[in-house]
Every structure is written in structure tokens, then in C-alpha cells.
C-alpha positions as CSV (number, residue, x, y, z in Angstrom):
1,M,0.0,0.0,0.0
2,T,1.3,3.5,-0.9
3,R,1.6,6.0,1.9
4,L,0.0,9.2,0.8
5,D,2.0,11.2,3.3
6,A,5.4,9.6,2.2
7,D,8.2,11.9,1.2
8,P,8.5,12.2,-2.6
9,V,11.2,10.1,-4.2
10,P,14.1,12.4,-5.3
11,S,14.4,12.6,-9.0
12,V,17.6,13.4,-11.0
13,C,17.2,14.8,-14.5
14,H,18.8,12.1,-16.6
15,A,17.5,11.8,-20.1
16,P,20.1,10.7,-22.6
17,D,17.2,9.6,-24.9
18,G,16.1,13.2,-25.0
19,S,12.8,12.7,-23.1
20,G,11.9,15.8,-21.2
21,T,14.6,17.8,-22.9
22,R,15.0,19.8,-26.1
23,L,18.0,21.4,-27.6
24,L,17.2,24.8,-29.1
25,E,19.6,26.3,-31.6
26,A,20.5,30.0,-31.3
27,R,19.9,32.3,-34.3
28,E,22.1,35.3,-35.2
29,V,20.3,38.6,-35.1
30,P,22.2,41.5,-36.7
31,L,21.2,44.5,-34.6
32,G,23.6,46.9,-36.4
33,G,22.8,50.6,-37.0
34,V,22.4,52.4,-33.7
35,R,23.4,49.3,-31.8
36,G,26.4,48.2,-33.9
37,L,26.6,44.6,-32.9
38,S,25.1,41.2,-33.6
39,V,23.6,38.8,-31.0
40,H,22.8,35.1,-30.7
41,R,19.2,34.7,-29.6
42,T,17.9,31.6,-28.0
43,L,14.6,32.9,-26.5
44,P,12.0,33.3,-27.6
45,Q,11.7,30.3,-29.9
46,R,8.7,29.4,-32.1
47,E,8.1,26.2,-30.1
48,L,9.2,27.6,-26.7
49,P,8.6,31.3,-26.2
50,M,9.4,31.2,-22.5
51,I,11.2,29.3,-19.7
52,G,9.3,30.3,-16.5
53,A,9.0,34.1,-16.8
54,W,12.2,34.3,-18.9
55,C,11.0,35.5,-22.3
56,F,14.1,36.8,-24.0
57,L,17.7,35.7,-24.0
58,D,20.4,37.3,-26.2
59,R,24.1,36.6,-26.0
60,F,26.4,39.3,-27.4
61,D,29.9,38.0,-28.2
62,E,31.9,40.6,-30.1
63,D,35.7,40.9,-29.9
64,R,35.6,44.5,-31.2
65,S,32.4,46.5,-31.1
66,L,30.8,49.7,-29.9
67,M,27.4,49.3,-28.1
68,R,25.3,52.3,-28.9
69,V,21.7,51.7,-27.9
70,L,19.8,54.9,-28.0
71,P,16.8,55.5,-25.7
72,H,14.0,53.0,-26.4
73,P,10.9,51.9,-24.4
74,H,9.7,48.8,-22.5
75,T,6.4,47.7,-21.0
76,G,5.4,44.6,-19.0
77,L,8.9,43.2,-18.3
78,Q,12.2,43.4,-16.4
79,T,15.5,43.8,-18.3
80,V,18.4,41.8,-16.8
81,T,21.9,42.9,-18.0
82,W,24.8,40.6,-17.2
83,P,28.1,41.7,-18.8
84,L,30.9,39.1,-19.1
85,V,33.5,41.3,-20.8
86,G,33.3,45.1,-21.1
87,D,31.6,47.9,-19.2
88,I,28.1,49.3,-20.1
89,R,26.7,52.6,-19.1
90,H,23.0,52.5,-18.4
91,R,20.8,55.6,-18.3
92,D,17.0,55.5,-17.8
93,S,13.9,57.6,-17.4
94,V,13.8,56.8,-13.6
95,G,17.0,58.9,-13.4
96,S,19.6,56.1,-13.1
97,D,23.0,56.7,-14.6
98,V,25.4,53.9,-13.7
99,V,28.1,51.7,-15.2
100,V,27.6,48.0,-14.9
101,R,30.8,45.8,-15.0
102,P,31.4,42.1,-15.2
103,G,30.2,40.4,-12.0
104,E,27.5,43.1,-11.5
105,L,23.8,42.9,-12.3
106,N,21.5,45.6,-13.7
107,L,17.8,44.9,-13.2
108,M,15.2,47.4,-14.6
109,T,11.5,47.0,-14.0
110,S,9.3,48.6,-16.7
111,G,5.9,48.4,-15.2
112,R,3.5,50.3,-17.5
113,G,6.4,52.1,-19.2
114,V,10.1,53.0,-18.9
115,S,12.8,54.0,-21.4
116,H,16.6,53.6,-21.2
117,S,19.9,53.6,-23.2
118,E,22.9,51.4,-23.1
119,F,26.4,52.4,-24.3
120,S,29.7,50.7,-24.1
121,V,32.2,52.8,-22.1
122,G,34.8,54.6,-24.2
123,E,34.9,55.8,-27.8
124,E,37.0,52.9,-29.2
125,A,35.7,49.5,-30.3
126,A,36.5,46.9,-27.7
127,A,35.5,43.4,-26.6
128,M,31.8,43.2,-25.6
129,H,30.5,39.9,-24.3
130,G,27.5,39.4,-22.1
131,L,23.8,38.4,-21.8
132,Q,20.7,40.5,-22.1
133,L,17.6,38.8,-20.7
134,W,13.9,39.8,-20.2
135,V,11.5,38.6,-17.5
136,A,7.8,38.9,-18.2
137,L,5.9,40.6,-15.4
138,P,2.7,38.8,-14.3
139,E,-0.5,40.8,-14.7
140,A,-0.5,41.7,-11.0
141,A,2.8,43.4,-11.4
142,A,2.5,44.8,-14.9
143,Q,1.4,48.2,-13.7
144,V,4.0,48.7,-10.9
145,P,6.0,51.9,-11.0
146,A,9.2,51.7,-13.1
147,A,12.3,51.0,-11.0
148,F,16.0,50.2,-11.3
149,E,18.4,48.1,-9.2
150,Q,22.1,47.5,-9.5
151,H,23.5,44.5,-7.5
152,T,27.3,44.6,-7.2
153,D,27.7,41.9,-4.5
154,L,25.7,38.9,-5.5
155,P,25.5,35.7,-3.4
156,V,27.4,32.5,-4.4
157,H,26.5,28.9,-4.0
158,R,29.5,26.6,-3.7
159,A,29.8,22.8,-4.0
160,P,32.9,20.6,-4.7
161,G,34.1,21.6,-8.2
162,L,31.3,24.1,-8.7
163,E,30.6,27.8,-8.0
164,A,27.3,29.6,-8.9
165,T,26.7,33.3,-8.7
166,V,22.9,33.6,-8.0
167,L,21.5,36.5,-10.1
168,V,17.9,36.1,-9.1
169,G,16.0,33.6,-7.0
170,T,17.5,30.8,-4.9
171,L,20.0,28.0,-5.6
172,G,21.4,25.6,-3.0
173,G,19.9,27.6,-0.2
174,V,21.5,30.9,-1.4
175,T,19.1,33.7,-2.3
176,S,19.7,36.8,-4.4
177,T,18.1,40.1,-3.2
178,A,17.2,41.1,-6.7
179,T,13.5,41.9,-7.0
180,V,11.4,39.4,-9.0
181,H,7.6,39.0,-9.3
182,S,7.2,35.3,-10.0
183,P,9.1,32.1,-9.0
184,L,12.4,32.4,-10.8
185,L,16.0,31.3,-10.9
186,G,19.0,32.7,-12.8
187,A,22.6,31.7,-12.0
188,D,26.0,32.0,-13.7
189,V,27.8,28.7,-12.9
190,T,31.4,27.5,-13.3
191,I,32.2,23.8,-13.1
192,E,35.8,22.6,-12.9
193,A,37.4,20.0,-15.1
194,D,36.8,16.3,-14.2
195,T,33.9,17.2,-12.0
196,V,30.6,15.3,-11.4
197,V,28.1,17.1,-9.2
198,E,24.4,17.2,-8.5
199,V,22.8,20.6,-8.1
200,P,19.5,20.9,-6.2
201,V,16.7,22.6,-8.1
202,D,12.9,23.2,-7.6
203,P,11.0,20.3,-9.2
204,A,8.1,22.7,-10.0
205,F,10.5,24.7,-12.3
206,E,11.3,24.2,-15.9
207,H,14.9,25.0,-16.6
208,G,17.3,26.1,-19.4
209,V,21.0,25.7,-19.6
210,L,23.2,27.9,-21.9
211,V,26.9,27.1,-22.1
212,I,29.1,30.1,-22.4
213,D,32.4,28.4,-22.5
214,G,33.7,24.8,-22.5
215,A,31.6,21.6,-22.6
216,L,29.0,20.2,-20.2
217,E,26.9,17.1,-19.8
218,V,23.5,17.7,-18.2
219,G,21.6,14.5,-17.2
220,G,23.3,12.6,-20.0
221,V,22.8,15.3,-22.7
222,E,26.0,16.7,-24.1
223,L,26.0,20.4,-24.5
224,G,28.6,22.9,-26.0
225,S,28.6,26.6,-26.4
226,G,25.6,28.0,-28.5
227,P,22.3,26.1,-28.1
228,L,19.9,26.3,-25.2
229,L,19.0,23.0,-23.4
230,Y,15.4,22.9,-22.2
231,L,14.5,20.7,-19.2
232,A,10.9,20.0,-18.3
233,P,9.7,20.2,-14.7
234,G,9.8,17.2,-12.5
235,C,13.3,16.7,-11.1
236,D,14.8,18.1,-8.0
237,R,18.5,17.6,-9.0
238,L,20.5,18.3,-12.1
239,E,23.4,15.9,-12.7
240,L,26.3,17.9,-14.2
241,R,29.5,16.5,-15.6
242,S,32.4,18.2,-17.3
243,A,35.8,16.8,-18.5
244,T,37.1,20.1,-19.6
245,G,35.4,22.6,-17.3
246,A,32.7,24.9,-18.4
247,R,30.9,28.1,-17.6
248,F,27.1,28.2,-18.1
249,V,23.9,30.0,-17.3
250,L,21.1,28.2,-15.5
251,L,17.6,29.6,-15.9
252,G,14.4,28.4,-14.3
253,G,10.9,29.2,-13.2
254,T,7.4,27.8,-12.9
255,P,5.7,27.6,-16.3
256,F,4.2,31.0,-16.9
257,P,0.4,30.7,-16.5
258,E,-0.7,33.7,-18.6
259,E,-0.8,34.2,-22.4
260,L,1.4,37.1,-23.5
261,V,1.6,39.2,-26.7
262,M,5.3,40.2,-27.3
263,W,6.3,42.6,-30.1
264,W,9.4,44.8,-30.4
265,N,10.2,46.0,-26.8
266,F,6.7,45.5,-25.4
267,V,5.0,42.7,-23.5
268,G,1.3,42.9,-23.1
269,R,-1.9,40.8,-22.9
270,S,-3.5,41.9,-26.2
271,H,-2.9,43.5,-29.5
272,E,-4.5,46.7,-28.1
273,D,-1.9,46.8,-25.3
274,I,1.0,46.7,-27.8
275,A,-0.6,49.2,-30.2
276,S,-1.3,51.6,-27.4
277,A,2.3,51.4,-26.1
278,R,3.7,52.0,-29.6
279,E,1.4,55.0,-30.2
280,D,2.5,56.5,-26.8
281,W,6.2,56.1,-27.6
282,E,5.8,57.6,-31.1
283,A,3.8,60.5,-29.6
284,G,6.4,61.2,-26.9
285,S,4.0,60.4,-24.1
286,P,5.0,61.0,-20.5
287,R,4.3,57.4,-20.0
288,F,7.9,56.5,-21.0
289,G,9.6,59.6,-19.5
290,S,12.9,60.7,-20.9
291,V,16.5,59.7,-20.7
292,A,19.0,62.5,-19.9
293,G,22.0,63.1,-22.1
294,H,20.5,62.2,-25.5
295,G,18.5,65.2,-26.4
296,T,15.9,64.2,-28.9
297,D,17.8,61.1,-30.1
298,R,15.8,57.9,-29.7
299,I,15.0,54.7,-31.5
300,P,11.7,55.0,-33.4
301,A,9.2,52.1,-33.2
302,P,8.9,50.0,-36.3
303,P,5.4,49.9,-38.0
304,L,3.0,47.3,-36.7
305,P,2.4,44.3,-38.9
306,N,-0.7,44.2,-41.0
307,V,-2.2,41.5,-38.9
308,R,-3.6,41.3,-35.4
309,L,-0.9,40.3,-32.9
310,T,-1.7,37.1,-31.0
311,P,-0.3,35.4,-27.9
312,R,2.8,33.2,-28.4
313,R,2.0,29.6,-27.5
314,R,4.4,26.8,-26.8
315,S,4.4,23.5,-28.5
316,I,6.7,21.7,-26.1
């Protein structure tokens, strides 16, 4: 007879046959123009628009580039900036003017509307490597006041052969103070060569693993730099192996329960939400404030497509 009050049997994500996992290739997106660099985008994907509330993941990996992102708007999301090489100056309509450096986290909450700019520091092209992520705000937080946080001393989870800087959420009992509005995890993890280790995770979370450098085996799935490995909910430990050593980003969250419409820099619940945000940006509405130091320079919104925007739905 099965005891209904028995402790659940621990489960390790181990799926060499691919069950419960999916490998999602990055696509190169040339931003060019005012931004002057290209990125490798792994979220959103047509079959998987989100992992938890993580709805956008770009990796920029330029040996010589100038980042010049003029003021532009956001709604319904948080931006998460995590530089790996190179310093970035962030200015926004909340009044922030800071430089974020490798090992530091910028977190901006748009609420109903915010605008910001991002420029590499200096006038000469230099190495610019890092991650830009977005977190979708649940409806209950979609109208919160715009806000900005910089975290320069993030907590670290350590295990034999492994070190994880916790950007948001909790890993191994270590919790970041960065503000999030849904169950979420983000960590920058380094594993040493010839290491086998199990990392505790929340079984209610789905997870994504993106290798930045080196090679990694996750639950029997071999992973190199580039693609994003998706792991379905249901396990409370990730088995990690590396012969060479690796650095990777671990993302997680409970599957997002709401349908979202995403277009350009906006996240909303309907076509009307997006169209209204675009109209307000183009009209110079106070909704998005202004970013000091740029005069009237800003990124114009592209035209809306000639179809009604609909929610992005997953097929995995």
C-alpha cells in the first residue's frame, strides 16, 4: 500500500534519450545601426517562447564593437543585463546613470512604461561579451512603478568543483536580493574539469542551460557553447559532468500561467496593449519619461504588422 504522506522520491534529471529535454539552436540577429553589434538569440523560440517568466535571451559576443543603444521603451517586463567582458553605461527615465561591470547585475522593471539607453564605455571599439535577458511581469505586477536596481555583491552557492553566482531567485539555499515578481532562478555557474556534481533545483521549475564556454553534460545530454538546453519540470536535482570545465547560465521558473503578446520591446496581454504602447512612444507620451543626455535622439518604433498580434503559444 502506498503511503499518501510519504516523502516524494528524489528525481535526478537524466534523459540521454532526449525525453523531457529539447536542444534549441541560437539564431544570429544583426542589430547593427544604432546598436552596432550582432547577438545570438535563444529565447523566444517558435516552439518555446518562455522558460518560466524568462521570455528573452540574447548573448552578445563581439571581440571589437561599440554598443550604442539609444533611448527605447519597454512595457510589461524586467530587463536583466549581465556583462561578461566590457563595461556598459545604463541611463533610464527613472533617473539612473550607472556603469555595470562584469560580475554586477542591472535589473530594470518597466511596469507600465520605462525607457533607457545602453552604451559601451569609451569611444574605441573593444570586446563586448554578455547576456541580455527579459523577464515577463505577471499581470498583477504589470502596472508597478518603473524601477531600477544594481547589484554589485551577488551571493554565491558553492559545491565541490562548482561555483554559482545567483543572479535572481534561490539556488542551493543561497538567495539573491534582486526583485522578481514570480518564482524564478538565474545563475552564472562555473564547473571545474573532471567534475561530477548534483545541483538541487525546484521540481516545479522548468529549466534552461546555456553554455558560455567549455563543454558540459547535463543529465546525460552533451552540451557545448551555443544552443539552449530545455529541461521540463519534474526533477529536484541536475546531474552535471564536465571533463574540460565549463561556464554556463542556468535559468528556471514555474511555467508562466498567462498568455502574452510580445512585439518589439513590449510585453502585453492583447494587440491593443501593444498598439497603445507603440502609439504612446511615437507621440512622446510622458508614459515613458525621458533619458537624460541624449537630447531628442531615440529609437523609433517599427510599424505594426498588417495582422492582429496574438499570444505566443508553446508546442513543447
